[in-house]
C-alpha positions as CSV (number, residue, x, y, z in Angstrom):
1,M,92.4,97.8,62.8
2,T,93.9,95.5,60.1
3,G,92.0,94.7,56.9
4,V,90.4,96.9,54.3
5,P,89.3,100.3,55.2
6,D,85.8,100.7,57.0
7,R,82.9,100.4,54.4
8,G,81.8,104.0,55.1
9,R,85.1,105.3,53.7
10,R,86.1,105.5,50.1
11,A,88.4,102.7,49.2
12,D,90.7,105.2,47.2
13,L,91.4,107.4,50.3
14,P,94.3,106.8,52.6
15,L,93.8,106.4,56.4
16,T,96.1,107.1,59.1
17,T,95.6,106.8,62.8
18,V,98.1,108.0,65.4
19,R,98.3,107.1,69.0
20,Q,100.6,108.6,71.5
21,W,101.4,108.0,75.2
22,P,104.3,108.6,77.5
23,G,107.3,107.0,75.8
24,M,105.9,105.8,72.5
25,R,104.0,106.8,69.5
26,S,102.3,104.4,67.1
27,E,101.1,105.2,63.5
28,Y,98.7,102.8,61.6
29,S,98.2,103.6,58.0
30,W,96.3,102.2,55.0
31,L,97.2,103.6,51.6
32,P,95.7,102.8,48.1
33,P,98.2,102.1,45.4
34,H,100.1,105.2,44.5
35,D,103.0,106.6,42.4
36,H,104.3,109.3,44.9
37,V,107.1,108.9,47.3
38,T,106.5,107.9,50.9
39,V,108.9,108.5,53.9
40,T,109.4,106.2,57.0
41,K,110.9,108.7,59.7
42,P,114.1,107.7,61.7
43,Y,114.1,105.4,64.6
44,Q,111.0,103.3,64.1
45,I,110.2,99.8,64.1
46,G,107.4,98.6,61.7
47,V,105.5,95.8,60.4
48,S,103.9,95.4,56.9
49,F,100.6,93.6,56.8
50,T,100.6,93.6,52.9
51,S,102.7,92.1,50.3
52,H,104.3,94.3,47.5
53,R,106.4,93.3,44.5
54,N,109.3,95.3,43.1
55,V,109.0,98.2,45.3
56,V,112.1,100.7,45.5
57,Q,113.4,101.6,48.9
58,E,116.0,104.4,49.3
59,R,118.2,104.6,52.4
60,E,121.2,106.8,52.8
61,G,121.2,107.6,49.2
62,R,121.3,104.1,48.0
63,A,118.2,102.6,46.2
64,V,117.3,98.9,46.1
65,E,114.4,97.1,44.5
66,L,112.9,94.4,46.8
67,D,109.7,92.3,47.5
68,V,107.7,92.9,50.7
69,V,106.0,90.0,52.2
70,A,103.1,90.4,54.6
71,G,104.4,90.2,58.2
72,D,107.9,91.6,57.3
73,V,109.5,93.8,59.8
74,F,111.5,97.1,58.9
75,A,113.5,99.2,61.3
76,T,114.9,102.6,60.5
77,G,118.1,103.9,62.4
78,P,119.1,107.7,62.4
79,Q,118.4,108.2,58.5
80,R,114.8,108.2,57.0
81,V,113.7,105.6,54.4
82,A,112.1,106.6,51.2
83,W,109.6,104.2,49.3
84,A,108.4,104.4,45.8
85,N,106.9,102.3,43.1
86,V,104.2,100.7,45.5
87,R,101.5,99.3,43.2
88,E,99.5,97.6,45.7
89,P,97.5,98.7,48.7
90,T,99.5,99.2,51.8
91,E,98.7,98.4,55.5
92,A,101.3,98.8,57.9
93,I,102.0,100.0,61.5
94,E,104.9,102.1,62.8
95,I,106.4,102.2,66.2
96,Y,108.5,105.2,67.2
97,P,109.6,104.6,70.8
98,D,111.1,107.3,72.9
99,P,114.9,107.0,73.1
100,A,114.6,107.5,77.0
101,L,112.2,104.6,77.1
102,L,114.8,102.2,75.4
103,R,117.7,103.5,77.4
104,A,115.7,102.6,80.6
105,A,115.3,99.2,79.4
106,V,118.9,98.4,79.1
107,P,122.0,98.3,81.7
108,S,123.2,101.8,82.2
109,S,126.6,100.7,80.8
110,Q,124.9,100.0,77.3
111,A,122.7,103.1,77.3
112,R,125.1,105.5,75.6
113,Q,125.6,103.2,72.5
114,L,121.8,102.3,72.3
115,Q,120.1,102.7,68.8
116,I,117.9,101.1,66.5
117,E,119.8,99.2,63.8
118,P,118.4,99.4,60.4
119,V,116.7,96.2,59.2
120,S,114.7,95.6,56.0
121,G,112.3,92.7,55.4
122,A,113.1,90.7,58.4
123,R,110.7,87.6,58.2
124,D,109.8,86.1,61.4
125,A,106.8,84.8,63.5
126,T,104.6,87.5,62.1
127,S,104.2,85.3,58.9
128,Q,100.7,84.4,60.3
129,Y,99.4,87.3,58.2
130,R,100.6,85.7,55.0
131,T,100.3,82.1,55.6
132,G,97.2,81.7,57.9
133,E,98.8,79.3,60.3
134,V,99.3,80.4,63.9
135,A,102.8,81.7,64.5
136,Y,104.6,82.5,67.7
137,V,107.4,84.8,69.0
138,P,109.1,84.2,72.4
139,A,107.3,85.6,75.4
140,V,110.6,86.6,76.9
141,A,114.1,86.9,75.6
142,P,117.3,89.0,77.2
143,D,117.1,91.2,74.0
144,M,116.0,91.4,70.5
145,T,119.4,90.2,68.9
146,S,117.7,86.9,67.8
147,G,114.5,88.7,66.6
148,L,111.3,89.9,68.1
149,A,110.2,89.0,71.5
150,F,107.1,89.9,73.6
151,M,109.3,91.1,76.6
152,P,112.8,91.5,75.4
153,N,114.7,92.3,78.7
154,E,116.6,90.5,81.3
155,E,114.3,91.1,84.1
156,A,111.3,89.5,82.6
157,T,113.4,86.6,81.2
158,S,114.9,85.9,84.5
159,Y,111.6,85.9,86.4
160,Y,109.5,83.8,83.8
161,L,112.1,81.1,83.2
162,R,113.0,80.8,87.0
163,T,109.4,80.7,88.2
164,S,108.1,78.5,85.2
165,A,110.8,75.9,85.9
166,A,109.6,75.6,89.7
167,D,105.8,76.2,89.4
168,A,104.6,75.6,85.9
169,P,106.9,73.2,84.0
170,S,104.2,72.8,81.2
171,W,104.6,76.5,80.4
172,A,105.9,77.5,76.8
173,N,107.9,80.3,76.2
174,Q,105.8,81.6,73.4
175,V,103.1,84.2,72.5
176,V,100.8,84.1,69.5
177,A,102.6,86.8,67.1
178,K,99.6,88.3,65.8
179,S,99.0,89.7,69.5
180,L,102.0,92.0,68.9
181,L,99.7,94.5,66.9
182,A,97.4,94.9,69.9
183,Y,100.3,94.9,72.4
184,F,102.0,97.7,70.6
185,T,98.9,100.0,69.8
186,Y,96.8,99.6,72.8
187,N,96.7,102.9,74.6
188,G,95.0,102.6,78.1
189,V,95.6,106.3,78.7
190,S,93.1,107.3,75.9
191,H,90.5,104.7,77.2
192,A,90.8,105.7,81.0
193,A,87.9,108.2,80.6
194,L,85.5,105.4,79.5
195,L,85.5,103.8,83.0
196,E,83.1,106.4,84.5
197,P,81.2,106.2,86.6
198,T,83.0,102.8,87.6
199,P,85.5,103.6,90.2
200,L,89.2,103.2,89.4
201,L,92.2,102.1,91.6
202,V,95.7,102.3,90.1
203,V,98.3,100.6,92.3
204,H,101.9,100.8,90.8
205,G,105.6,100.6,91.7
206,T,107.7,103.6,92.1
207,T,110.5,102.1,90.0
208,D,109.4,100.0,86.9
209,N,111.6,100.0,83.7
210,F,109.0,97.9,81.8
211,L,105.7,99.8,82.6
212,L,107.1,103.3,83.4
213,P,105.3,104.9,86.4
214,Q,104.5,107.9,84.2
215,F,102.1,105.5,82.3
216,A,100.2,105.0,85.6
217,Q,100.1,108.7,86.4
218,A,98.8,109.4,82.8
219,A,96.2,107.0,83.0
220,Y,94.9,108.2,86.4
221,D,95.0,111.9,85.3
222,A,93.0,110.9,82.1
223,A,90.3,109.3,84.2
224,T,87.2,111.3,84.9
225,G,85.2,109.2,87.4
226,P,86.1,108.3,91.0
227,K,89.7,107.4,91.3
228,D,92.5,106.6,93.5
229,L,96.4,106.3,92.9
230,V,98.5,104.4,95.2
231,W,102.5,104.0,94.9
232,I,104.3,101.1,96.2
233,D,108.1,101.8,96.8
234,T,109.7,99.1,94.6
235,H,113.1,98.5,92.7
236,N,111.6,96.8,89.6
237,H,108.5,95.7,87.7
238,I,108.2,92.0,89.1
239,E,108.4,92.7,93.0
240,L,104.6,93.4,92.6
241,Y,104.1,90.0,91.2
242,D,104.6,87.7,94.1
243,Q,107.3,89.2,96.5
244,R,106.9,90.5,100.1
245,P,106.4,93.1,101.5
246,Y,105.3,94.6,98.0
247,V,102.3,92.3,97.2
248,S,101.2,92.7,100.9
249,K,101.3,96.3,100.8
250,A,99.1,96.3,97.6
251,V,96.6,93.8,99.2
252,D,96.3,96.1,102.1
253,V,95.3,98.9,99.7
254,L,93.0,96.7,97.6
255,I,90.7,94.9,100.3
256,P,89.5,98.2,101.9
257,W,89.0,99.8,98.4
258,L,87.0,96.9,97.5
259,Q,84.9,97.1,100.6
260,Q,84.4,100.4,100.1
261,H,83.0,100.4,96.5
262,L,81.5,97.1,96.2
263,D,77.9,96.1,97.8
264,G,78.0,92.4,96.6
265,P,79.1,90.2,93.8
266,G,78.9,92.4,90.5
267,Q,77.4,95.5,92.6
268,V,79.2,98.8,92.5
269,R,78.5,101.6,94.9
């Protein structure tokens, strides 16, 4: 979705695409140069894919002039942010996570104090958009106090660092930063109906703070072809990776399902 607008569109018309699913909403925007004020709503995390000089940012009644570099990250707290004096085309994505989703990702003792702290122009590994050089962010991190990470939670950090040390010592804790755009904007629920007539099997854990069970239910509900949904009693996200009896239970479901729906290699009944 990045880049200039579609050739079939007038280049002076704004474009906004909104995707929404349980727990999160994303808004991709392309705007031509403009002299009116635009507003970023509270509690969002956004990335600018375009550079700007001398834009005016107003936050909590205080206006500042700043330069924006492609790849800069902005986060808003409880107050909205207004933008003015934007003379260049704007391409950006804004992520609005559900507060309940954020609280589920942290220890219960911290949930009451959880909020998005305002950040302006954080320049991190998304610099690939402005330099052309491949840039990386950590694949896992305990949280985002040191910047963006692909999976910023203790559960993923503990699992990947532990298993990589034992089974994959050459593994590097990094992910191409540019993939964050697809990661945050992909919506499997909206694509579920495209599977028809191919059968769909969804196997998901009953407890999962990283991929919430309601996402699995929503994808299953949205699918219109032959489909099955099976729940495995779990305590977290990673138990279905490689732990007994969770993987064994999933395999016990998967094998007869494949035997039912497959005639042979590449053949679906």
